N, C-alpha and C positions, 0 to 999 in steps of 0.2 A: 467462764472458761476463756472467752476471747480476751478478757481484760488481763489474764495472767500471761498472755503471749508478749513477746518482745515487740516494740513498735515497728521494726522493719518487717515483721511477719503479720502484725495485727492489721495494718492498713491494707495490704494486698488481699487479705482474707475478707475484710469488710467489702472491698470493691468487688471481689468475686461474688460474694453473696448478693450484692446489689445488681450485678450483671445477670446472675441467674434469675433474680426476681423480675427484672425488666424483660428478659427473653420469655419467661414463662407467662407472665401476665400479658405481654404484648401478643404472644402467639394465641392465647385464648381469646383476647379481644379481637384479633384479626379474623378469627374463624367464627365469631359470633354470627348468628343468623341475621340480625338486624344490619350489621355492617356489610354482609355479603350482598344485600339488596342495593347498596349504594356503591356502584362500581368506581366512581371518581374518588369518593372518600376512602374507599378501600385501597386504591392505588396510591393516593397521597400518604396514607398512614403506613403502607408497606414500605415506601421509600424512606420516610422519616424513621420508622422503626428499624429498617435494615441498616441505614447509615449510623444511627445511634448505637445499635448493637455492635457494629464493627468498631466504632470509636471506643466504646467501653471495653471491648475485647482487647484492643491494643493497649489501652490504659492499664488493664489488669496484668497483661503479659509483661509490659514494660516495668510495672511496679514490682512484679515478682523477680524479673531479671535484675533490677537495680538492688534488690535485697540480697542477692547472692554474694558469696565471698568475692573479693577482688579478682583472683585469678580466673574465675568463671564469668565475671560480670560482662566483660567486653564481648566474649563469644556469645553469651546469652542474649545480649541486646541486639547484636547483629542478626542472630537467628530469629528473634521476634519480628524484626522488620523485613528481613530478606527471605526468611523461611517460607512464608505463604506464597510469595511471588515465585520462588524457586519451585515449590511444590506444584503450583499451577502450570509453570513452564514445563516441568517434567511430564505432568499429566496430559497437557494439551498439545505438546510438541514432540517431546522425546519418545514417549510411549507409542503415539500414532506412527511416528517415523519407523520405529523398530517393527511395529506390526505390519506396516506396508512393505518393509524389506522382506519379512517372512512370507507374506502373501504373494510377493513377486515370483517366488519359486514354486508356487502351488497352482493348481488348475483353476478353472473359472469359478468353481464352487468353494475354493479354498480348502480342499481336502487331500488331494493326491499331489505328490511331489512330481514336478515336471522339469526340474533343472533350469536350464537357461532358455527354455523354449519361449517364454514370455519376452525375454530380452531380445531374442532373435526377431520376434515380431516387431518390437519397438525400433529396431535398427534397419530392418530389411523390407517391411511391408510398404507398398506404394503409398498408402494413406499416411503413414508416419513420415515417409520421405517428403511428401508434399507439405506436411505440417512443419517439419524442420526447416524446409526452404522458406515457407511463409514467415516463420519466426525469425529467420535470418534477415528477411526484408524489414520486419518491425525493428529488429535490433540495430540495423545499419541506418536506415532512412528515418525511422521514428526518433531515435536518439540524436541523430545528426540535426534534423530540422528543429527539434525541441531546444537543443543546446544553442545552436546558431541563432534561432529566433530570440531566445531569452537573452543571449549576449548582446545582440544588436539593439534590442529594445532597452536593455539596461544602460547601454552606452549612450544611445541617442536621447533617452529620456532623462539622463543624469543632469541635475541642476537646471532642468527646464522649468518654466513657470507653471506648466500644467503637469509636472511630473507625477504628483499624487493621483490626479484624475486618470492619466494614461495607464499607470501601473494598476490602479484599481480595476479599470475595464479589462485589462489583459489578465489579471488574476481572478476575475469574477467566475470564469468557468470552473475553477477549482472547487467552488461551492456546490457544483452539480455532480451527482453520482454518475458513475460510468454507465449504469443502466439508463438513467435519465438522459445522458448525452446521446446514447445510442438511439433512443426513441426520437429525440429531437432531430438528429441527422438522418434518420430513416425517412422522415418527412421531407428533409432537404433533398434527398436523392430519389424521392418517389417517382415512379414511372408506371403508367397504366396502359400503354399501347397507343395505337394510332387513332386519329379521329376524335380527340377529346379537347375540351376547352383548357385554356392555360390555367384556370383556377383549379382544375382537377389534378394537376401534376405538381411535383415538388418545386421548391424555390429555384434550385439550380437549373432544372429544365425550363422553368418559366423565364429565367434570364436568357437562356440559350435561344428559346423560341422568340423572345422579344428582340433579340439581336439578329434574327433571321436564320438561325440554325435549326436543327432538328433535335427533338427530344431523344435522349438516350437512356437505356437501362443501365445506369452507372454501376450498380452492384452485380451486374451479370457479365460485365466485360472482363475477359480473361486477363489476369495479371494486374490490369489497371484497377480492378475493384479492391485489391489489397492496398493500393496507394490511397484510394478514397477512404478506406477504413483507417489507415495510418493518419490521415488528415485529422480525424477526430481526436486521436491521442495527442497530436501536436497542439490542437486547440485547447485541450485540457491541461497539458503538462508544461506548455511554454511559460505560463504564469509562475509556476513553481521554479523553473530554471531562472527566470528573470529576477525573482525576489532574492534568491540565494546569491546569484552573481552580482546583483546590484549592491548587496551588503558588502561583498568583497571589494567591489570597486570603490565604495565610499571609505573603505579602510586604507586605501593607498594614500600615503602622505602627499598632500598638495604641493609640498616643496619639490618633489620629483617632477611633477608636471610643469611647475614654474621654471625649474632649471632647464628642462627640455625646451620650453618656449623661448627662453633667453638664448639658447644655443641655436635657435632658428628652426626647430622641429615643428612641423604642422600637425594637425589633428590626427591624420592617418599614421604618421610616423610615431606619435606618442602612443596611439592605440596598439600598434604592432610591437614597439620596442619596450614599452613600460606597462601598459594596462594588461595585455594578455600574459606576459611572463609573470607579472605579480599575482594574478588571480588563477594561474594554471592549476594549482592544487584544488581550488574550488571547482574549476571546470571539470577536472577529472572526477571529483566526488559526485558532482551533479550527473555527469555522464554515466557513471557506473550505477547510480541509483535508478536512473531512467532505463538503463540497460536491463537491470534486474526486473523492473516492472514490465518491460516489453517481452521478456522471456516467459513470464507467467501470466501474460495477458489472456483474459477470458471474456469479460463482460461485454465488450464492444462487439466482438465477433459473434458471440452467442445471441445477442439481441438483434444485430443487423442482418446476419445471413445464416446463423446456425451452423457455420462451418461449411456451407454448401458453396457451389460455384467456384471452387478452387481457393477458398479463403480459410481453410481449416488451420488451426494452430494446435500446439501440443496440449495446452490446458483444456481446450474444448474436446479434443479426442479422448483425454482422460475422463472427462465428464460423460461422454457418450459411452465409453466402454464400461464404466461403472454403473451408471444410472439408466442407460437405455438398453444396452446389451446384457447387463448383469454379469460381466466378466471381470471379477475382482482381481484375477491374476494379471491379466494384461493391463488393467488400470493401475495396479500397484507398480508394475514394471515401468510404466510411463511416468508415474509420480517419482519413482526413484531416479530415473534418468534425468528428469527435470531438476531434481534436487542436486544431483551430481554436477549438472551443467551450471547451476547457479552458485554453488559453493566457491569455486575459484574467484568469480567476480566479487562475491561478498567478502571473501578473505582479503582480496586486494583493497577493497573499499575500507575495511577495518584497519589494514596496514597503513593506508594513507591517513586515516583519521588519527591513529596513534602517533604517526610521524609528525603531524601538524601540532598535536597536543604536546609532544616532547619539545618541539621548538619553542613553544610558549613558556 
């Protein structure tokens, strides 16, 4: 029967049968009793079987798409490769967003309609006002210090004999998760009260005591504790800003710098008149990216203080409302507000990216 089919239909059918056989036999082998007792072997086989199945699936779908008539072929091929990603995007992003928007108009249990009551809480409650103010601190000072630090390091390390080593050390914190960074810096700021040995307090207090000062509860100091938390983000994100800005600096034609030196310009004048204007689109892109991160920041605050002592932020309050207090209405309203605040920054970032792409 298969031999009577045309070649453009025969081969996709054979590949489909092969795919079905692999999935069926692989599933049975994966669930066998003997393999279940070997956890490592089961994991390795699951990874191999899963990747092979996905690869075969794409091969089958692509073969079927290529066998279609020419008017439908281009659309079918695009659907094969972009369709699964679009489906996942809709399922994991669009639908949850619409669900959160619906829940934001309902009560804590998501049953009765309460109108704009949840949004009134989001904009007028003292807890939320404090969270908005703290997020504003993260947006201004966190973004400013990250971008300025990355810019200065990129400029000073450029063409230095130890450039690779310096940039590697600055970029290294990017390999640490935000939760891990929070745990590390919690030990740095550790404070356990009066009458203890230097070995029993954090590194920062140990340095202060060694210099003749007095140990301080850094994470309990009003307002200042937010800046101590912001320092962690600066430690993590400066490397990112440095790498992106450094690549933009290296793309500046050396002839511009040489012409400026011939005209008598010093390093500071070259930096202000040539380097910064040339890389300004990159600086704006990096700034907006870090700005978005600071708006939805959660991990550092949650690990370090839990949002207590005047350090609460919007994302942490959303977590508390949803998973601690069980109020899905208020939590959804906070999530919608956060999304609305981020959208203009994201839209501007995309506009800048498209403008740079058009210039190329």
